[in-house]
N, C-alpha and C positions, 0 to 999 in steps of 0.2 A: 322523393330523395334522389339526388343526382347519382348517376351510376359511377361517376368518378369519385375516388376517395378525397376527403378534405385534406390534401397534402399541406396546405398552409396552416390549417388548424393543428395538425399533428406536429409540424415543425415549431409552431409557436408554443404549443404545450410542452414539447421537449426542452425548449429554451427556458421557459418558466421554471421547470423542474431543475434544470442545470444551475440556474442562478438563484433559485429559492425565492424569487420575488417577481411580481408582475411589473413593478416599476423598473427593476434592473433589466428585465427582458425587453421592455419597451425601449429603454435607452440603447441596449445592445443591438436591437433590430431596427433602430431608427423609426419606431412607430410611436403613436400616442398610447398611453396606458389604456385608454378606452378601447382602442383598436385591438390591443392584445387581449383585453378582457372579453371583448365580443367574439374574438376568434376561439377562445377556450369555451365560452358559453355555447357558441354554435356547434362546436365539436361534441360537447356534453349532450346537447339536444339531439344531435344526429345519432349518438350512441345510446341515448336513453339512460344515461348513468352519470352521476356526479363524479368528477375526477379529483377534486380538491375539497378538503374541509378547511374553510377559511375563517380566521379570527383576526382581530386587530393586530395581534403580535405574531401569529404563527400560521404557516402554510403547510399543510400535511396532505399527503396522497391518500385517497381512499383505496379500497381493495381494487376497484375498477381502474383507478389511476395507476396503481402499482403494476397491474397486469399489462397495462398498455405502454408504460414508459420505455421499456427496452426497445420495442419496435418503433416507437415514435423517435427515440434517439437515433435509431438506425436510419430512419427516413431523413432526418436532419443531416446526419453525417454523410450519407450517400449523396444528398443534394449538394452539400458543400464540396465534397470530393469531385463531383461531376463538373461543378463550376470551375474548380481549381484546375482540373485536367484540361478544360477548354480555354484556360487563361495562362498567363505567365506563372501563376503560382505553382503549377506542376513542376516547372524547372527551377523556380526560385521560391522555396517555401517561405511563407510569412504568416503571421498571426499568433494567437495565444494557445499554448498547450497547458492544460490543467493536469497536474500530476500529484499523486499521493505516495509518500515515502516514509518508512519508519524513521523516527527521530535520529537515533544513533547512526544508522546507515547513511542518512542524508548528510549529516555533519562530517563523518569520517571518510566516506567513500564517494558519494555523489557530488558534494561541494567541490572537491578538488578537480573533478573532470569537466564540470560545467563550463568553465571559461573557454575550453577548446571548442565546445559546441557553438557558443555564441560567436566565436571567431569564424567558424565555418558557415554559420547561418545567422547573419546579423539582423535579418528581418523577422526572426522568430523570438518570441518572449515566452517565459515559462512561469506559470503560477504554481508554487509549491505548497502542498499541505503536509506538514510534518507531524506524524502521530504514529504511535505503536499500535493503535487500535486498527482492526480490519475495517476498511472503508467500503461502503456500497458504491462501486464505481458508476454503475448505471444510474442509480437513484440520485446520486449527488453530482452527476455530470462531469466525472473525470475522464480524461482521454486515456490515461495509462497509470500504472502503479508499479512500484518495486515491492516485492514481498519476500521475506526470509522465512521459509517454512517447508514442511513436507505437505505439499498442497493436496487437499481432497479434490475429488471430481467436482466440476462446476461447469456452468455455461460460459465462463470467461475463457479467453484465449491466453494461454500461458507459454512463455518461452524460457526454458531453463538456461541460466547464464553460467553458473558455476556452483560447485559444492561449497558449503560453508562449514568450517571446522569449529567445534566447540571444545572448550578446555575446562577441566576441573581445577580451580585455582583458589589459592589463599596466599597470605604472606609467608615467607620462610619462617618468620618468628612464630606464626600461628602453628605451622606444621611442627616446628621444633617443640612447642609446648604441648600440643595435643596428639602428635604422632601422625606420620604419613600413612594413609590407607593403602593396603595392598589389594583390596577387593571393593567394588562399589557398595556392597552391603554395609560395610563399616561407616559409610558416609551418614547413615542414619543416626550415629552417635555424635555427629558434629553439629555445630551451629550453622544453619543454612541461611544464605542471603539469596532469595529466590526472585525470579523475574517472571512476570506473566500478567495478562490483563483479563483473564477469565476468573470466574468465581470459584471454580473447582480448585482443590489443593494441588500444589505443584508435585509432579512425579518426575524424577530423573531416571531415564532409561538408557541402558548401555548394551553393547554387543561386543563379543570377542570370540572368533573362531567357532561360531555356532552356538556359543553360550550367551544367554541373555540375563540381565539383572535389572530390577526396578527398585528404586529407593524413594520413600516419602521423607523428604528432609524435615528437620525440626527448624522451622523458619523463625528467625528473629527479626528479619527485615523482609518485607515483600513489596515489590514496586512494579509499576507498569512501564518502567524504563530501566535499561541496564546500566547506563552511565552513572546514575546516581549511586549505584552499589559499589563502584570502584574505590572511592576514598575509604569506605568502611572495610573493604577487602584489604587494602594496603595497610590500614591501621590494625589489622589482626582481629577484626570482629568475628569473622567466620569464613565459610566456604561457599563458592558459587560455581555454577556451570553456565558459562557465557561464551558467545561466539567470538571469533578472532578479531572482528572489526571493532569490538569493544575492549577486549583485554590483551590483544596481541602485542601492542606496544609495551604495556606494563610487564608482560612475560619476557619480552625481548631484553628489556633493560634491568631485569632482576627485581622490580618492585613486587611482582607476583611470581609464584612458582606453580607450575602445572604438575599434577600427579596423575596416576592411572593412565599414562600415555599409551599403554598397550590396549586400552579399551576405547571403543568408539561410542560417543553419545549418539542417540538416535539421529540418523543422517537427515540433514536439512540442506536446502539449497537456496540460492538467490534466483528469483524468477522475475521476469518482466511480464506484467499482466495487463490485458486490454479487454474492453467489452467485446462481445461477439459482433460479427457482421463486418461489412466492408463494402466498397473500398474506403480507406481512411484518408483524411486530409494529408497532403504532402508534408505539412509541418509535423504531424504526429509520426508518420513513417520515418522522417528524418531523425527525430529525437530517439525513437525506438531503435533504429539501426545504429545510431551513434553510441547509445548506452550499451547495446549488446557487445560492441567491440571494446568499449572503454572499461566496462565492468566485468566482462566475461573472461578476462585473462586469468 
């Protein structure tokens, strides 16, 4: 075995994982599909482990592949960054940035600021994946993501952009009919419109001057997207706890009314998240820095 690592094999493997296809990787790398397949096979033989389970319809990482993909992606990213630094790309970013963003945030907050980025960086393009589900950035080949959450510890690199306020809202007609709560505990008596993409039941948690409260709402609608709940809220179906980028406009114009404003729902924030390692391509750094300024206000 050569004492030098198989850098080409690692880079090709990372590109196949990123694009979820040998054919797509071959096209992106300007190689034949056979050359890409041989590079991955050579790497598997060198490591003594299969990296993919391959069928006619699906390409899935094995345990060995999953353990290698983060470092392989780092090898590819560092090689690309090194080439860019030695070329004009370091001063004039260009290429594609793959980005994952929650659906509602992407429409209400990201969409309006993107035109300014393309004006500043005309040679960079952005491939957006809009979903409220938590995306595996490394495994799916994304360069960065926006996440709205109280983030747990992880190997990802996270930059906090700003706090995100959440409101307890319903229509004024609903509150008039069912009564405005004075304590979060009474929300358990109301009809809940709940947001979440986990299987566990929703729990609303609040804080006020050292006091804490937790409520398990009686959910009549449960959805993995917050925007779909807004028409039912306005129609008086029930109560929800949703972030300002979803219900802020409806609260401002009176279609929805916020209550329990002296309580704070469990603090969450907007984060810009990237895979670990570096250096990163100039195009990724350019978009990350732009979004930190545009969305961190």
